C-alpha positions in Angstrom: -5.0 1.0 28.3 -5.5 4.2 26.0 -7.5 3.3 23.1 -8.1 6.0 19.7 -11.5 7.4 20.4 -13.2 7.1 17.1 -15.5 4.4 16.4 -13.3 1.1 15.9 -15.4 -1.6 16.6 -16.9 -1.1 13.1 -13.4 -2.0 11.6 -11.4 -5.7 10.9 -10.3 -7.5 13.3 -6.4 -6.5 12.7 -7.2 -3.1 13.6 -8.7 -3.5 16.9 -7.0 -2.9 20.0 -4.3 -0.5 18.6 -4.0 1.3 22.0 0.0 0.4 22.8 0.9 0.4 26.4 4.8 -0.5 26.2 7.2 0.0 29.2 10.7 -0.5 28.5 13.9 -1.4 31.0 15.7 1.5 32.0 19.4 0.3 29.8 17.5 0.0 26.1 19.5 1.6 23.8 19.2 3.0 20.6 20.7 -0.7 19.3 17.5 -2.2 21.3 15.2 0.2 19.4 16.6 -0.9 16.1 16.9 -4.3 16.5 12.5 -4.2 17.5 12.6 -2.5 14.3 14.0 -5.1 12.4 12.1 -7.6 14.4 8.7 -5.8 13.3 9.4 -5.8 9.7 10.3 -9.3 9.7 7.1 -9.9 11.2 4.9 -7.3 8.7 6.6 -8.7 5.8 6.1 -12.2 7.1 2.4 -11.9 7.9 1.8 -10.3 4.0 3.5 -13.2 2.8 1.2 -15.7 4.7 -1.9 -13.7 3.6 -0.6 -13.9 0.0 -0.7 -17.7 0.3 -4.2 -17.7 1.7 -4.4 -15.6 -1.1 -3.2 -17.7 -4.0 -5.3 -20.5 -2.3 -8.7 -18.6 -2.9 -7.6 -18.0 -6.2 -6.6 -21.5 -7.4 -10.3 -22.2 -5.9 -11.8 -20.1 -8.1 -9.8 -20.9 -11.4 -10.8 -24.1 -10.4 -14.7 -23.5 -9.4 -15.2 -20.1 -11.5 -18.1 -19.4 -9.4 -19.2 -15.8 -8.1 -19.1 -17.6 -4.8 -15.7 -18.3 -5.6 -14.9 -14.7 -7.2 -16.0 -13.4 -3.3 -13.7 -15.6 -1.4 -10.6 -14.4 -3.8 -11.5 -10.9 -3.2 -12.2 -10.9 0.5 -8.7 -13.1 0.3 -7.2 -9.9 -1.1 -8.3 -7.2 1.0 -7.2 -9.6 3.6 -3.7 -9.3 2.1 -3.3 -5.7 1.8 -3.8 -5.1 6.0 -0.5 -6.5 6.9 1.3 -5.3 3.8 0.4 -1.7 4.1 1.8 -1.7 7.4 5.1 -2.2 6.2 5.3 0.9 4.3 6.8 2.9 7.0 10.1 1.2 5.9 10.2 2.4 2.6 11.7 5.5 2.2 14.8 5.0 4.9 15.7 1.5 3.3 17.0 1.7 -0.2 16.0 -2.1 0.2 12.7 -1.7 0.1 11.7 1.2 -1.6 14.2 0.0 -4.8 12.0 -3.9 -4.4 7.9 -1.9 -3.8 7.8 -1.3 -7.3 7.1 -5.1 -7.9 4.7 -5.2 -5.6 2.9 -2.2 -4.8 3.1 -0.1 -8.3 0.0 2.2 -9.0 -1.3 3.8 -10.5 -1.7 1.3 -13.4 -2.7 1.8 -17.6 -5.0 -1.8 -17.0 -5.3 -1.8 -20.9 -1.5 -3.4 -20.8 -3.0 -6.0 -19.2 -6.6 -7.0 -20.6 -9.9 -5.6 -21.8 -11.2 -2.3 -20.9 -14.4 -0.3 -21.3 -14.4 2.3 -24.6 -14.3 4.7 -22.5 -10.7 4.5 -21.6 -9.9 5.3 -25.1 -7.3 3.1 -27.5 -4.1 5.5 -27.5 -1.8 7.5 -25.7 0.8 9.5 -26.5 2.7 8.3 -23.5 2.5 4.9 -23.6 2.5 2.9 -26.5 1.5 -0.2 -24.5 -1.7 1.6 -23.3 -3.9 -1.1 -24.5 -1.8 -4.2 -25.4 -3.8 -6.2 -23.8 -1.2 -9.0 -23.1 -3.9 -11.5 -22.2 -5.6 -11.1 -25.8 -2.1 -10.9 -27.9 0.5 -13.7 -27.8 2.8 -11.4 -29.4 3.5 -7.4 -28.7 6.0 -4.5 -30.4 7.5 -2.5 -27.8 10.2 -0.3 -29.0 9.9 -2.0 -32.5 11.1 -4.9 -31.4 8.5 -8.3 -31.1 7.6 -9.8 -27.8 6.9 -13.4 -27.6 3.9 -13.3 -25.1 2.4 -16.8 -25.7 3.3 -18.2 -22.2 2.6 -16.0 -19.3 5.0 -16.7 -17.0 6.9 -15.0 -14.5 9.9 -13.8 -16.2 7.5 -12.1 -18.7 5.6 -10.4 -16.0 8.2 -9.2 -14.2 11.3 -8.3 -16.9 9.4 -8.0 -19.8 6.3 -6.4 -19.2 6.9 -4.3 -16.0 7.2 -0.9 -16.4 7.7 -1.9 -20.0 9.0 0.8 -22.1 10.1 2.9 -19.4 6.6 3.6 -18.4 5.7 3.2 -15.1 2.2 3.0 -15.6 2.6 -0.3 -17.4 2.1 -2.1 -14.4 2.4 -6.2 -15.1 2.8 -7.4 -11.4 1.9 -6.9 -7.3 -1.4 -6.1 -5.7 -2.5 -4.1 -7.8 -2.4 -5.9 -11.0 -4.4 -9.1 -9.0 -6.8 -6.1 -7.8 -7.5 -5.2 -11.4 -8.1 -8.7 -12.4 -10.3 -10.2 -9.9 -12.7 -6.8 -9.8 -11.9 -5.2 -13.3 -12.3 -1.9 -14.3 -14.0 0.7 -12.0 -16.0 2.8 -14.4 -18.3 4.4 -12.0 -16.0 7.8 -11.9 -17.2 9.1 -8.6 -20.5 7.9 -8.5 -21.1 4.4 -6.1 -20.3 1.0 -7.3 -16.2 -0.7 -7.6 -15.0 -2.7 -10.6 -17.6 -5.2 -11.6 -16.0 -8.3 -13.3 -18.2 -11.6 -13.8 -16.8 -15.0 -13.1 -17.5 -16.0 -16.2 -14.4 -13.7 -17.3 -12.4 -17.1 -16.4 -14.7 -19.9 -17.3 -13.6 -21.5 -20.4 -16.9 -23.3 -20.4 -18.9 -20.1 -20.3 -16.2 -17.3 -20.8 -17.2 -13.8 -21.3 -15.0 -11.0 -23.4 -12.7 -13.6 -24.5 -9.7 -15.2 -23.7 -10.9 -16.7 -20.0 -7.7 -19.7 -20.1 -5.4 -17.1 -20.1 -6.7 -14.6 -18.0 -6.7 -17.2 -15.2 -3.4 -18.1 -16.2 -2.2 -14.7 -15.9 -4.0 -14.3 -12.6 -2.2 -17.9 -11.2 0.9 -16.6 -12.4 0.7 -13.2 -11.3 0.2 -14.3 -7.3 2.7 -16.8 -7.5 5.1 -13.9 -8.2 3.8 -11.9 -5.4 4.5 -14.9 -2.9 7.9 -15.2 -4.6 8.7 -11.3 -3.8 7.2 -11.1 -0.4 9.4 -14.2 0.5 12.1 -12.3 -0.8 11.9 -9.4 1.3 10.9 -11.3 4.3 13.9 -13.1 4.0 16.1 -9.6 4.0 14.5 -9.2 7.1 15.2 -12.2 9.5 18.7 -13.4 10.9 21.1 -12.7 8.6 19.4 -10.8 5.7 20.8 -8.1 4.2 18.3 -5.5 5.1 18.5 -6.3 9.1 22.3 -6.6 8.6 22.5 -3.2 7.0 20.3 -1.7 10.2 22.4 -4.0 12.6 26.1 -3.2 11.7 25.4 0.6 11.0 25.9 3.7 13.2 22.7 4.3 15.4 22.5 7.2 13.6 22.2 5.4 10.2 20.3 3.3 11.9 17.7 5.8 13.5 17.7 8.4 10.1 16.4 5.0 8.4 13.6 5.0 11.1 12.7 8.3 11.0 13.5 8.9 7.3 10.8 6.2 6.3 8.1 7.9 9.0 8.1 11.4 8.0 8.5 10.4 4.4 5.2 8.4 4.3 3.5 10.4 6.9 4.2 13.6 4.5 5.2 13.4 0.7 3.6 9.6 0.2 0.2 9.6 2.1 -0.9 13.0 2.7 0.2 14.1 -0.9 0.4 12.2 -3.6 -2.0 9.3 -2.7 -4.5 11.3 -1.1 -4.4 15.5 -1.0 -3.5 15.0 -5.1 -6.9 12.9 -5.9 -8.6 15.2 -3.7 -7.2 18.5 -5.5 -8.3 17.5 -8.7 -11.3 14.9 -7.9 -9.5 12.3 -9.7 -10.9 8.7 -8.8 -8.3 7.2 -10.7 -5.9 8.8 -8.0 -6.8 6.4 -5.3 -4.7 3.5 -4.1 -6.9 0.8 -4.5 -9.1 1.8 -7.4 -10.5 -1.2 -8.5 -12.3 -2.3 -5.5 -12.8 0.3 -3.6 -10.5 -0.5 -0.5 -8.4 2.9 -0.5 -10.0 3.7 2.9 -8.5 0.3 4.1 -4.8 0.8 2.3 -4.7 4.7 3.9 -5.8 3.4 7.2 -3.5 1.0 7.8 -0.4 3.1 6.1 -1.2 5.0 8.8 -1.4 2.3 11.5 2.0 1.3 10.1 3.7 5.2 11.0 1.8 4.3 14.7 3.5 0.8 15.1 6.8 1.7 14.2 7.1 4.9 16.7 5.5 2.8 19.1 7.4 0.0 18.9 4.7 -2.2 18.5 3.0 -4.8 15.9 0.0 -6.6 16.6 0.4 -9.6 13.6 -2.0 -11.3 11.8 -2.5 -14.1 14.5 -3.0 -12.0 17.1 0.4 -12.4 19.0 2.3 -8.8 19.5 5.8 -8.1 18.7 7.4 -5.4 20.4 10.0 -3.9 22.9 11.8 -0.8 22.6 10.9 1.9 20.4 12.0 5.2 19.5 9.3 7.0 20.9 11.1 5.5 24.3 14.4 7.4 23.0 12.9 10.8 22.2 10.8 11.0 25.8 14.0 10.6 27.5 15.7 13.4 25.6 12.6 15.9 25.4 9.3 14.4 26.7 6.7 17.1 25.7 7.8 15.9 22.3 7.0 12.6 22.8 3.7 13.6 24.7 3.2 15.3 21.4 3.8 13.0 19.0 1.8 10.3 20.6 -1.2 13.2 20.1 -0.8 13.4 16.7 -0.7 10.2 15.9 -3.9 9.6 17.8 -5.2 12.3 16.2 -4.2 10.9 12.5 -6.0 7.8 13.5 -8.7 9.4 14.4 -9.5 11.5 11.2 -8.8 7.9 9.7 -11.1 6.2 11.7 -13.9 8.8 11.0 -12.8 8.5 6.7 -13.0 4.3 7.3 -16.2 4.6 8.9 -17.6 6.8 5.9 -16.3 4.1 3.4 -18.4 1.5 5.2 -21.3 3.5 5.9 -22.4 6.0 3.5 -19.9 6.3 0.5 -16.8 5.0 -0.6 -13.6 6.9 -0.9 -14.1 7.8 -5.0 -17.2 9.7 -3.5 -15.6 11.3 -1.3 -13.1 12.9 -3.4 -16.0 14.1 -5.8 -16.1 17.4 -7.2 -18.7 19.4 -5.3 -19.0 17.0 -2.2 -18.3 19.4 0.6 -18.9 17.4 3.3 -17.0 14.0 2.0 -13.8 16.4 1.0 -13.9 17.8 3.9 -13.4 14.2 5.5 -10.6 13.2 3.6 -8.9 16.9 3.9 -9.1 16.1 7.8 -7.0 13.4 7.4 -4.3 15.3 5.0 -4.6 18.1 7.7 -3.9 15.3 10.8 -0.9 13.9 8.7 0.7 17.2 7.9 0.5 18.2 11.8 1.9 14.6 12.5 4.9 15.3 10.0 5.8 18.6 12.0 5.8 16.5 15.3 8.2 13.8 13.6 10.0 16.3 12.7 10.4 18.0 16.3 10.9 14.4 17.0 14.0 13.7 14.4 15.6 17.3 16.6 15.5 15.7 19.7 17.0 13.1 18.7 19.9 15.2 17.0 19.9 13.7 13.6 21.5 15.9 11.2 20.7 14.5 8.0 17.1 13.7 7.2 14.7 14.9 4.6 11.5 14.1 3.8 9.7 12.6 0.5 7.8 15.9 -0.8 4.6 15.9 -3.0 3.8 18.7 -5.6 0.2 18.3 -4.2 1.1 19.8 -1.0 4.5 21.8 -1.6 3.8 23.2 -5.0 0.0 23.3 -5.7 0.2 25.3 -8.2 1.6 23.3 -10.6 -1.2 20.2 -10.1 -3.8 23.0 -10.7 -2.1 24.1 -14.1 -1.7 20.4 -15.2 
């Protein structure tokens, strides 16, 4: 079994044993590849749903008994829930049903003042967002666009329909993983210094309440987690037999299905992960641009995003329970047409995971991701830049795989940080 050269033994169990070895039957076709692609999506979203349900159990236990130990348990469950979900992001950009839905569960960055109290340094207004410090947990009514919104009951409908991207502002994030993360950790006020968010358990304890509105804060946390479960259940159903996402892949042409697959790989590798999630924050040394910024879990989010790309290309996914979903892969198709291109693609995937391993282990042993991207941290900056460089080289290999498959109409997502860095530098 081929294994990554990086020291994986310190990573979570779900990240172990990542060397993939699968030999398909000679009769495998593009339809077989696309069926396996849909099977892996279904498994990934089902695992995301299951771990979100486990998260809800931990949150329920914490709300019932708001101790520091139970808060640590809820935080650990949140981190575990991120592992399968991040591996599904390779399905975003080529599948409209996923990309249109993704904002409900993984929008970032968020203006946390919409949800709850914030530190004084956060400020008290923003010219771009009238709800910058709206604090829905504190206030039982809000004014949006001159209209009064009753927020006395923190319902799923209020969060998803009225507050999510309220006023057309994308930073008004009221739902999804990062809203839960903010509630569990609170703001990370350490900048590029050590330390994550440090919200006390007593913020949820009506009998020993800190920072006010403890019962409403617990209500919001419970509701937003229930909503996350609903959203993940919906997407898991879309990839199950008879689901709309699976039908689009199954009923479309082979070229359409492979275009969706390769668009997802290239767009996540290039514009989204290398660009918006990594290079941008590194260029401006801004911890607000790290993905899991409240929990300091960004190193893991990046790692599992990259692993998801690898999963899809090789047609193999290790489920949360350790079982394997695997079958015919796009790697097989590329190898049949241009074995040297497939060999290069596999090498670039390995190189990306090597760079991710280095970043991951540095976060576990030396400094968190937000410290790595800090100004005047040449060593940490290089570790992050090495990840960007590996992703860019990987994207070039994806482009060659696209050419080998003779797919014509593919355009990957871009990023100003990569395509027009002068625009970022001038902001």
